[in-house]
Backbone as a ProteinNet text record, in pm:
[ID]
protein_1_A
[PRIMARY]
MDNQKLKDRILKVLGESKVGSMATVEGNKPHSRYMTFFNEDLTLYTPTSKETYKAEEIEKNPHVHILLGYEGDGMGDAYIEVQGKASIREDQNLKDKFWNEKMEKWIKNPQDPNFIILEIKADTIRLMNDDGEPETLSL
[TERTIARY]
2005.6	1914.9	1999.3	1959.1	2035.9	2010	2093	2087.3	1951.2	1888.8	1760.2	1651.5	1650.8	1552.8	1574.9	1701.7	1734	1686.3	1713.7	1667.7	1515.3	1446.6	1299.8	1246.6	1308.1	1266	1291.5	1405.3	1437	1336.1	1303.2	1204	1066.8	1033.3	906.7	904.6	1013.2	1020.8	1010.3	1081	1076	936.5	864.9	729.7	629.6	656	564.1	598.1	718.8	766.5	811.6	754.2	790.5	864.2	840.3	902.2	1011.2	1127.6	1240.3	1330.6	1441.3	1536.1	1657.4	1709.2	1831.3	1932.3	2051.3	2158.8	2262.2	2302.3	2412.6	2522.9	2633.5	2745.3	2771.6	2782.1	2817.6	2921.6	3040.2	3147	3184.2	3188.2	3220.3	3119.5	2998.6	2892.7	2769.1	2694.9	2574	2462.8	2382.6	2266.6	2150.8	2051.2	1940.7	1811.9	1727.8	1593.8	1506.1	1373.5	1278	1256.8	1243.6	1222.7	1124	1066.4	982.5	1065.7	1065.7	1149.3	1065.6	1114.1	1056.7	1166.9	1131	1227.9	1207.8	1319.4	1320.7	1440.5	1415.5	1518.2	1639.3	1610.7	1708.8	1782.7	1737.2	1781.4	1669.9	1706.1	1606.7	1606.1	1486.7	1468.5	1388.7	1426.2	1352.2	1349.1	1230.1	1219.3	1254.5	1311.2	1345.7	1369.8	1421.4	1453.2	1603.4	1651.4	1792.3	1829	1730.9	1755.2	1744.7	1800.6	1799.4	1942.4	1959.6	2091.3	2135.5	2039.8	2078.2	2139.6	2088.2	2144.9	2288.9	2311.3	2446.7	2540.1	2490.1	2571.7	2608.7	2515.3	2541.2	2640.9	2636.3	2734.8	2876	2890.1	3020.9	3062.7	2965.8	2994.3	2871.4	2878.2	2760.1	2720.5	2797.1	2768.1	2648.8	2551.5	2430.8	2402.2	2321.7	2274	2124	2046.9	1900.7	1846.8	1745.3	1670	1527	1475.9	1338.9	1276.7	1151.4	1076.2	1026.5	1089.6	1044	914.7	810.3	678.3	639.5	723.9	697.6	603.4	576.9	485.1	551.6	680.2	747.5	889.4	951.6	1092.5	1117.3	1017.2	1037.8	1011.6	988.2	961.4	1084.2	1064.9	1174.4	1200.5	1327.1	1364.1	1495.3	1531.9	1657.4	1743.7	1874.2	1973.9	2041.1	2042.8	2102.7	2223.4	2336.5	2453.1	2476.9	2491.6	2511.7	2557.1	2552.6	2592.5	2472.6	2453.4	2343.5	2396.2	2313.1	2344.9	2219.6	2241.4	2131.7	2093.3	1964.9	1912.8	1811.5	1820.7	1730.6	1650.8	1659.4	1588.3	1436.8	1367.9	1223.8	1143	1188.5	1115	1104.9	1214.8	1213	1125.3	1135.5	1054.6	905.6	868.6	727.6	683.6	770.5	737.4	710.5	790.3	779.5	704.8	655	580.1	448.9	413.3	287.5	239.2	111.2	57.3	81.4	101.5	131.1	263.7	346.8	476.2	465.7	347.4	330.6	366.1	366.2	406.4	552.4	635.7	778	821	751.1	789.7	664.7	674.5	556.1	487.9	568.2	515.1	630.8	603.2	712.5	816.5	780.3	874.1	952.9	927.6	999	1149.2	1226.8	1370.9	1446	1385.8	1449.7	1416.4	1324.1	1283.4	1391	1440.6	1539.3	1497.4	1557.3	1539.4	1675.4	1680.5	1802.5	1793.9	1895.6	1904.3	2008.8	1969.6	2061.3	2090.5	2216.2	2263.7	2325	2265.7	2310.9	2441.8	2530	2649	2616.3	2548.4	2502.8	2365.1	2287.1	2157	2153.3	2125.2	2123.8	1980.8	1934.4	1800.9	1810.9	1731.9	1736.8	1602.8	1606.7	1486.6	1393.5	1448.7	1364.3	1386.1	1335.6	1342.7	1485.2	1574.8	1711.2	1813.8	1935.5	2047.6	2037.7	2090.8	2094.3	2169	2122.7	2188.2	2215.8	2330.1	2374.1	2376.9	2314.5	2318.2	2416.1	2527.3	2625.2	2593.3	2598.5	2563.3	2682.9
314.6	426.4	553.6	660.8	784.3	851.7	949.2	1012.4	1074.6	1140.9	1204.6	1100.2	991.6	885.5	819.7	799.7	741.9	834.3	962.9	1060.2	1058.6	1053.1	1049.8	926.1	810.3	686.5	697.2	755	774.6	869.5	977.6	1072.3	1007.2	914.7	842	759.1	687.3	608.4	700.7	813.1	907.6	967.5	988	1042.1	943.6	815.8	711.7	658.8	684.6	624.9	733.1	733.6	832.7	770.7	643	578.3	484	496.3	410.3	395.9	328.1	312.4	401.2	454	533.9	473.9	449.4	397.2	506.2	519.2	605	513.2	572.3	493	531.3	430.7	451.2	347.1	392.4	300.1	204.9	256.1	177	67.3	80.2	-16.6	59	-1.5	64.7	61.4	165.8	176.3	225	139.1	170.1	194.7	278.1	303.2	351.7	333.6	382.4	531.7	602.4	747	782.4	899.6	955.7	1058.5	1047.5	1133.9	1219.4	1340.2	1433.5	1466.1	1476.1	1497.7	1633.5	1702.4	1823.9	1815.4	1777.1	1765.9	1684.7	1566.5	1467	1503.4	1606.5	1632.5	1582.6	1500.1	1442.2	1515.6	1524.9	1587.6	1491.7	1485.2	1403.2	1473.6	1490.3	1555.8	1460.9	1516.7	1437	1529.9	1475	1550.9	1553.3	1664.1	1673.8	1565.6	1522.2	1428.3	1283.2	1252.1	1115.4	1071.8	940.4	887.5	929.9	935.6	967.9	1106.6	1202.3	1337.1	1334.9	1263.6	1250.6	1181.1	1074.7	998.3	1080.8	1160.4	1244	1354.8	1406.6	1507.5	1448.9	1322.1	1256	1208.9	1161.8	1106.7	1130.8	1224.3	1261.4	1164.4	1058.6	965.5	877.2	871.5	792.1	706.7	604.4	518	503.1	525.8	524.5	426	350.8	262.7	313.6	333.8	380.4	309.4	271.9	227.5	86.8	-3.8	-142.5	-153.6	-197.1	-204	-344.9	-443.3	-579.2	-657.1	-608	-677	-791.9	-800.3	-908.1	-872.9	-964.4	-948.3	-833.7	-786.6	-684.3	-542.5	-519.9	-384	-295.1	-181.4	-85.2	-18.3	3.4	79.7	149.6	242.7	314.7	302.1	307.7	314.5	450.7	526.6	659.8	659.7	701.5	726	875.9	934	1077.5	1125.2	1256.7	1320.6	1395.6	1376.4	1442.2	1561.6	1663.3	1777.9	1813.3	1871.3	1909.9	2052.9	2071.5	2204.6	2246.2	2370.6	2420.6	2542.2	2579.5	2699	2676.8	2776.6	2767.8	2745.3	2799.7	2779.1	2630.8	2557.7	2413.3	2340.9	2379.2	2314.4	2334.5	2456	2483.1	2403.4	2394.9	2326	2177.1	2113.2	1968.8	1926.3	2021.3	1989	1918	1822	1749	1716	1731.1	1706.9	1564.5	1471	1333.3	1324.2	1426.6	1428	1467.3	1510.1	1558.2	1452.9	1327.6	1220.8	1239.1	1299	1313.9	1459.3	1548.5	1689.2	1772.2	1865.9	1940.5	2021.5	2095.3	2184.9	2229.6	2303.2	2342.9	2434.7	2497.9	2586.7	2514.5	2386.8	2308.1	2321.5	2363.1	2381.1	2251	2137	2009.1	1959.7	2025.9	1987.3	2028.9	1931.5	1958	1886.2	1926.8	1861.2	1809.5	1682.5	1629.1	1648.7	1711.2	1732.4	1636.2	1554	1455.3	1492.6	1526.5	1553.4	1423.9	1370.1	1242.6	1257.6	1158.5	1146.2	1057.9	946	854.3	801.4	773.6	708.8	591.9	476.6	355.7	304.5	288.1	235.4	84.4	14.4	-131.1	-191	-313.5	-390.6	-316.9	-242.9	-166.3	-215.2	-334.7	-388	-396.5	-452.4	-469.1	-459.5	-435.3	-423.8	-296.2	-297.5	-175.7	-66	57.2	171.9	278.1	346.1	443.9	582.8	676.5	818.3	884.4	934.5	1005.4	1152.4	1212.1	1355.4	1438.2
-1426.3	-1405.4	-1394.2	-1463.4	-1453.5	-1318.3	-1284.9	-1152.6	-1121.5	-1219.9	-1193.7	-1167.6	-1245.2	-1222.5	-1086.8	-1050.5	-920.6	-808.9	-822.8	-722.2	-713	-825.5	-825	-752.9	-773.7	-705.1	-554.8	-519	-377	-313.8	-383.6	-331.4	-316.3	-405.6	-394.6	-266.4	-238.1	-114.3	6.3	2.9	114.2	132.3	22.6	30.7	87.8	69.6	115.9	254.7	301.6	426.8	523	640.3	742.2	859.9	886.9	1002.3	953.9	1015.1	981.9	1102.2	1082.7	1192.7	1168.3	1278.8	1272.3	1368.9	1318.5	1401.7	1424.9	1550.4	1589.5	1640.4	1684	1733.7	1879.3	1963.7	2104.4	2141.1	2180.2	2216.3	2104	1980.7	1861.4	1831.1	1884.2	1855.7	1807	1712.4	1663.8	1768.6	1767.1	1855	1767.4	1744.8	1653	1728.4	1667.1	1719.5	1605.5	1624.6	1525.7	1546.9	1434.3	1435.8	1324.4	1336.4	1231.2	1154.9	1021.9	938.6	845.2	822.8	726.1	626.8	500.3	393.6	328.1	305.1	224.3	131.4	7	-96.5	-49.6	2.4	45.5	174.9	244.1	380.8	470.8	568.3	657.4	790.6	849.2	980.1	1067.6	1194.8	1289.1	1424.2	1481.5	1612	1725.4	1832.5	1949.8	2068.4	2174	2294.2	2316.7	2375.3	2414.1	2514.6	2591.3	2700.6	2655	2539.7	2487.8	2459.4	2456.7	2423.7	2285	2190.7	2053.5	2043.7	2120.5	2118.1	2170.2	2278.9	2334.6	2235.3	2172.8	2078.4	1956	1906.9	1789	1821.7	1943.5	1982.2	1980.6	2016.2	2017.8	1878.5	1800.2	1667.5	1579.6	1482.7	1405.1	1294.4	1272.3	1162.5	1198.2	1106.2	1127.4	1004.6	1025.7	918.4	937.8	830	836.4	734.1	773.7	683.4	677.9	557.8	537.4	418.7	431.2	314.8	314.6	381.8	377.5	455.9	389.4	452.5	492.8	464.4	507.3	418.5	298.1	207.6	132.8	138.2	66.6	30.3	-38.3	-72.5	-170.6	-239.7	-341.2	-296.1	-167	-120.1	-138.6	-204	-218.6	-84	-55.3	63.3	36.4	124.9	107.6	232.6	208.4	314	300.7	408.4	407.7	500.8	449.4	533.3	531.6	650	654.7	790	804.9	929.9	987.3	1116.3	1186	1264	1271.9	1357	1436.1	1551.7	1639.5	1607.2	1575.8	1541.5	1647.7	1690.7	1793.4	1748.5	1619.7	1577.1	1581.5	1632.2	1657.9	1531	1418.7	1293.3	1258.6	1273.8	1246.6	1348.4	1474.2	1577.4	1549	1512.5	1479.3	1356.9	1260	1134.8	1156.4	1241.6	1258.1	1384.3	1461.2	1583	1547.9	1631.3	1616.8	1757.6	1781.4	1915.2	1964.7	1874.3	1915.4	1991.1	1979	2046	2192.7	2237.7	2375.1	2479.8	2441.5	2533.2	2577.2	2489.5	2516.4	2530.4	2459.5	2454.9	2482.3	2576.1	2621.4	2510.6	2435.9	2332.6	2244	2136.2	2046	2111	2224.7	2293.4	2403.1	2422.7	2523.5	2499.7	2601.6	2581.5	2550.6	2578.3	2546.9	2406.4	2338.1	2203.2	2103.6	2027.9	1923.2	1795.1	1687.3	1558.2	1514.2	1476.7	1418.1	1267.5	1211.4	1067	1013	916.5	860.1	715.4	690.3	554.6	502.8	398.8	344.1	267.3	284.6	200.8	81	110.3	5.7	43.2	-58.9	-40.8	-137.9	-84.8	-166.6	-178.5	-301.2	-329	-341.1	-263.2	-256.1	-299.2	-355.2	-390.6	-485	-578.5	-670.1	-812.8	-843.5	-978.1	-1033.7	-957.6	-1009.3	-899.6	-943.7	-851.4	-768.3	-646.1	-565.8	-640.2	-622.5	-686.7	-583.3	-597.5	-499.5	-559.2	-487.4	-522.2	-426.4	-479.7	-397.5	-398.4	-282.8	-270.9	-229.6
[MASK]
+++++++++++++++++++++++++++++++++++++++++++++++++++++++++++++++++++++++++++++++++++++++++++++++++++++++++++++++++++++++++++++++++++++++++++

């Protein structure tokens, strides 16, 4: 598959899948949790709180691994593996853009000083279970 077709397939998975797992590193061991992701041209964003382990872990080591797309329908479900670097963003425009009232359980409002957005810039994205061998898009 050429790079543009691969990117298009990856974007399709990202458009259909919002919840995935993100692993950070703590003490040389992986630490995974489910997160909600938003995509903008292969840059991923996920809202969270400053007062979480993931924020502390990313400050120490920004390397993350994300799985998105597997819906559990069977062995042929397409999904992606993202390896990249996360950074903590606090700009209000991003917070307003990704705010959702369902987040009130953890974050009071978009102006909450503990509300942050994790921005993940991918190094590589690997498309898995998509009619053939896994393929890697290097960025």
